N, C-alpha and C positions, 0 to 999 in steps of 0.2 A: 208513436200507437203502443196502447196500452200491451201489457203483458197479455199472454194467454189464457191464464187462468181468471184475469179481472174481465176478458170479455166472455169467457164461457160462464162466470158467474152470472155476469149483466143480462146475458140472453136468458139463463135460467129465470131469474127473476122476474125480466121481461115478461117470459111466456106465462108463468104463474100468474101476474097481475092480471094479464088479458081477461084469463078465465076466472080469475076468484073475485074481482069486483062484485060480480053480481050475487057472488056467496055472501060477502058482506052485506050488500043490500038486504037481503033477505035475512039475514040472522038478525037486521037491526028493526027490520020492520016486523019480524017474529018475536021481539023483546028478548032475544036471550039474554038468560041471567048471567053470573058469574063464571057457574061452572062449566054452563054451554061454551062461553067466551073462550075459557082456556082450550078450547078443543080446535077454535078458529086460529087462537094464536100458536098452539103446537103447530097447527097444518104450516103456518109461516116459516115458523122456525126450520121446519123440515125439508119441506117441498121448495120453498123460495130461497130461505139463508143457508139450507145445506147441511145443517147440524144432525147428527146422527141421534135418533130418538132414545136410542138404549144406554150410548155411551157418551154422549155430551148434552144431554138434557137433563137435569135432575128436577124433579117435579118436588114440592111441597118440602125445598130444602129448610132444615132445621137452623135456626141462629138464636141462640140462647132464648130456647123456651118458645119462641114464633116462627113462623114458616112463611118462606118467601115462595111466590106462586113459581118461578123456575129460575135455576140458575144454569148459567152456561160454561162451560168447563172443557178448556182442552189441555192435552198434556195432563190432565188430573188435576188442572187449578182452574179456581173459579176465575172468569173474566168478567162478569157483570152479572146482574140479577135483573130479573122482570117483576113487574109487578102489573097483575091484571086485573081489570073492572070491568064490569057489566059492560055490554055492547051500547051504546046508545047515552051512557051514564057521563057526567061532566067528569073529568080527572081534576082533583082539589089538591089543593096545598097541603090537605092532610094525607093524602094518599101519596106524594112526594117525600113528606117526611118520613114515611112508613119505607120505603125503598131505601131513603138515603140513611136510615140507622144501619140497613142489612148491609149497603155498601162500605158504610163507615168502619164498620166493625171488622172487615176483612181489607182495610185499607185501597178500596178498589176506587178507580177514578170516573169509570162509568156505570151508568144505571139506564133503567128502560121502564116508561111508563104506559099502558097502554088499555084501551077498551076495545080492541079488535080492529077499529077502523082508525083511529086517531094513535098514533106513536109517535112518543115524545123521548130523546135520548137526551140527558143530562151528565155535564162535566161536573165533578166532585173534586175540589182541591182538599188537600190534606191539612191546610192552616187551622191556626185556632182563634176565633171559628172559622170552622170550613165555609169554602164558598160555593154556592152552587148555580151554574149556568147552564141555561139551556143551550143544546149543541145545535137540535134542530127540531122540526116537528114535522109531521107526514100526516096527512089526510089520504088514505087507499083510493077513497071516493073521489074527493076533488081535485087531488093531485094529478098534473099531467103524467102521463105514462112513464116520460123520459126523465121527469124530476122525482117520481114516486121511485123507480130504479134506481139513480145515483144513491139517493137517500138510503134505501135498504140496503143497498150494497155495503156500505158502510159498516151495518151490521151483522154481514154475512160471516161464516166460518174464514174464507178466503181473507176477506179484509183483517178480521181479527187475528188471525195468525201473524200479520203483517203491522199490525198496529195502525192500521190506517185510519182509524177516529183521533188517534193523537195529532197526524199529519193534518188531516181535516181541520182540526180544533185550532192548530196554530195558527193556519191560514186566517179561518174565520174570525179569530180573537185579532190578530195583526189587521185586519180590514174592516174591523167593526167602528162603526161610530163614534163610541167612546173612546176607542184608540186612537184614531184619529183626531179627535178633538183634543184629547190630552197632548198630543204631537203640536198642534196647532199653538196651542198655550204655552210650549216649553221656551226656554230662554233662548234657544238658538235659532229657533223657526221666527220667533219675535224680532230677532237681531236681524234676520236675512230679510222679513216683511219691510222693517224700517230703513234697511240699506236700499231695497229695490224701491220704496217711496221716493225715497231722495233722489234716486238716478232717474226716474221716470217723470218726476213731479218737482223737483229741486224743492221739497220742502222737509224740514228736520219736524219729526214727530218722536216722543218718548215710547219707549215699551209700553208703559202704564197706559197711555191712550190707546193704543194699538189694542190691547188686551182688553179694554174695557168694552170697545167697539166689536170686538169678537165674542164677547159672554154677554152682550145686551141686544146685538142687533145681527149676527150670522149664526151662531150656534144656537139651534132651535131645539124647541122639545123638553124630554126630559134628561137631555144628555148631562147637562151641565150638575144634574142631580146623581150622577154618577161616577164624576170624575172630581179630583181635588182642583179648585177653584184658584188656588193661589199655585203661580205656574213653579212647575219642579225645577231644582237645580239640575242643570245637566249632568248625565250618566255616561259611563262608558259603554258602550257598545258591547253587550255580551258577546262571548265567541260564538260563532255559527257553530250550529251542532254538526258533530262528522257523524259520516255514515255510519249502521250499525256494522260491526266486526261483522266476517265471514271467512269461510276456510273452503280455499277454491271455489270462492263464489257462492259458496252455501251457507244460510244461516244458520243458527242456532239450533232452531227447529229440526233440521233434519237429523240431529244426531241424537243417540239414546242417551248417552254418558257426556254431560257439559258440566264439568265442576266450575268452572269460571266462565260467565257470558263474552267476559271481557277479554279472554286470551283464547283465540280460537285453537291455539297449537294445543290445547288441552282435550279438544273434544273427539269423541271418537264414537265409531259404531254408527255411522250413517244409517237410516232407516226409513227416512221419507223425501220425498222431494220438497222442491224451494215451496209450493203452494199449500204444503202441510200434508198432503194426502200420503199415504203409505204405499212405499216402492216395495214390492214383494221379493224383487229380486235383492234390493239390497238388505230388505229386514233378513231374508235364509242367509245373506252371508253374515250379518251382524251375530245372530243365533251361531253360526259356525263359528265365526271367530272368540266366541265365548267358550266354544266345548273345549274338551283336552287337549283335540287332534288340532283345534285352531281352524282358520280359512286360509287354504292353499298351503296348509304348513304353518302360519304362523297365529299364533295364540295373543289376544289382546289382552294388556295388564290393567287390570281394574282395581282397586281397594276393597276388601272383601267388605268392609263398611256401606261402599256404595253398591255392592252388586244387587242387592234386594230390589231396591228402587229401579235402577236400570233394565233388571230382568223383567219388572211389573210394566215399565212402557213398552218392552216389545210383546209381551201376553196382550197388553191392551190392542196395540197394532194389530194383532191377527184375528182378536175379535172385530178388530173396526171393520176388517176386511170381509168379515161374513165366514172364517175359517172355523170349519167344526173343531169341539173341543178336542176330538179324541185326534185331529190330524196336527194339533198343535205341538211343538216338540218339548219334549218332558223338559229339557234344560230349562226353560222360561216357566215354568211351574213349580220347579222345584225351592 
């Protein structure tokens, strides 16, 4: 069973889409321009995807003299850019190049291109030259409610906190036609096919014959153009990626002071829940731990150079939960 935060997020998205589909249709019929469409997109980002419009969505984000329509920021870090075009307009390669340049300048792996109705999410590799692959496309009007919910969830605050897009991408890439075709044409698989043909038919074939049959009669479409036609040499399987480190079962996002994400023993000052939301009780405890008297008599030790950034996280957390400025502890403002 999915975790509670995922169930809650998907229920929120599903409820939003049930009402919002008609809004998108009316906006398209009315011929919303690009500026009007940004309003539509902002509603999706806040009401469906769960981002705080004051602290987690930056409009007109400046990048080398140009401006991205929206930047999604969590923990004061840009997670991905969104390029918005007028509803009803066709999303072009030129539009994609525009958001790609923004993402590349910040070394980001994900980017979104949308016209309010169509949402396209892309993965950007950091190679030279970088590769761009479409992770998914969503049509809010045409897509089934279940499929639309699953896809939009990947862009939600809850999913982005946990890098769910990367997990989704690894599965999607491994199961893609090009990946499977590449495996079929590998030496090891050709050897297995050759042995199976001999076992069942008592016929000895060479790998070259099997390879030719696969590439001329079995693998269809443009798949061959996307892979190496020469069977690659066998490669050692990479080690399975280990689970992300945690401290007492909690991920790094739960702590305000994380000097090394690979060493949970260095993490201090818990202030968030595992789903990324602020925990008011832990937040108050973190602030107390920084004070001269400490939390329950114990003061946390943090290098002076790291204190401003740590306090800024705590200050932003207070604002995130709507704490009036006059009620925010002075200790996180100095």
